[in-house]
N, C-alpha and C positions, 0 to 999 in steps of 0.2 A: 570074728568078722569073716564073711564068705569071700572067697577069691573069685567066685563065678562072675559077679557083675564087672569086676575089673578085667577079667579075661574076655568077656563079651565085648566090653567097650574097646579094649585093645584090638580085638579082631575086627570090629566095625571100622575103627580108624585105619587099620591096615588095608582093608578092602577099599575104603574111600580113597586112600592114597593111591592105590593101584589104578583105580578108575579115573581119578581126576588129575593126578600128577602129569600124565602125558599131555593133557590139554593145556595145562599151565606152561609147560616147557616147549610147546609146539612152536616151530619157527614160522613167523609171519613172513610171507614172501615180500621181497622188496618191490618197489614200483617197476623196476627193470624186469624182474622175474615175472611179474604179473603181465607185463606187456609182451614179453617173449612167449608166455603161455597162450596169450590171446592169438598170436600168429600161428603157433603150433596147432591149436585147436581149430582154427579156420582152415588150415591146410588139410588136416585130418577129415574135417567135415566135408570139404570139397571132394576129397577122394571117395568118401562114402556116399556121395550124392545127397548130402543133407544141406540143401541150399540155404535154408533159413539159419541154420547153425553156422554156416560158412560166413554169413554176413552179420552175425550177432554183434560183432565188435565194431560195426560201422555205425556212426552217430546218425541220428535223424537229421542233423544239420550238415551232413556231409556234402562237400562240393569238391569236385576234382575231375579233370579231363572231360569236362562238359557233362558229368553225371551227378545225379543225386543218389541217395541210398537206394531208391527203387531201381535206378539205372544200373547201379553196381550189382544188385541182386539179379537183374535180367542178364547182365553180361556174364556173371558166374554161371547162372542156370544154362545159358546158351552153350557155353564151352563145356560144362560138365555133362550135360545131357546129350550133347552131340558127340561126346567121346574125345573132344580135343584135349581135355585134361583128365586123364585116367589116374595119373600120378602127380601129386603136388608135394614138393619138398622144399623146405627152407634150406638154402645153401649157406647163408650167412646173414647175420643181423647185428646192427649196432644201434643202441638206444641211448639217448640223452634225456634226462628228466630235469625239468625246472619247475618247481612248486606244483601247480595244477596243470601244467602242460608238458608235452614231451615231443621229441622228434626222433624218428627212426628211419634207418635206411636198411632195406631188406632185399636180399637176392633170393629169387624163387625160381625153381626148376619146375616147369609144367610140361608133361609129356603124355603121349598117347598110349603109353604102356611101358613095360620094362621095370616095374617096381623091383628094386633090389639089384638092378643091373648097373654097371658103371656108366656114369654120365657120358663119357666119350662114345659109348655105343648108341646113345639115344639122340645126341645132338649132331647136326641140326635137323636131320630128316624126321625124327619122331618127337621133337619137342623144342622148347625154347627156354631161355633164361631171361628173366626180366628183373630190373632193379626198381624197387618201389621206394619213393621218398614220401614219408608219411608224417602228418601232424596229428597228435592225439591230445585229448582233453580228459580230465577226470570228470566223469558224469555219474549220476545215480547208477549204482550197480557196477562201477568199475571204469576202466579206461576204455575210450572209444576213439576210432579214427575219424577225424573231422575233415581232413583233406588229404589228397594223394596225387602224385604224378608218377608215371612209370614209363620206362623205355626198355627195349631189348638190349642185352649186353652179350659180350662174347664169353666163352667158357674161361678164357684167361682172366677176364675181369672178375668173374664169379670166384675163381680160385684165389685171386688176390684179396677178395672180400670187400665189403662195403666200408666206407669211411663216412663219419658224420662231418658235415661242414662245420667250420668254426662258429661258435655262438657269438652273436653281436654283443 
């Protein structure tokens, strides 16, 4: 009996294992990791002046601060294209997930320049820090922000970091 078919079959199994084993062992991101990635992607898109990508994580049914999704897109576009937000960085974030809903509190530094410079050199003359309180829902294609409220905060508050309010 020839060993060649056994050798070929073994080689094919080894190659298949090398190709498919990593896919089987890949870590699926948690809901919290998916939501944090959504925020990081939006900040990066705003810095790169990709307005549509910056608001990709906003739901079509968004309502907050008197804006709908279109209003959010216009607000982001106005600030990005005017140069008000040249650098957008997540200073801190807390996420709480409950089944198909989530709540997040995110501190964001938005500045007119100085990427890579210490925050103390940028604020308050060249930028601001805002705290966003967000509600998210699991929709087709992933998590989306359905409502938001925001207000400016001090550097000290940003350093302390956001806290989630207690869940009812």
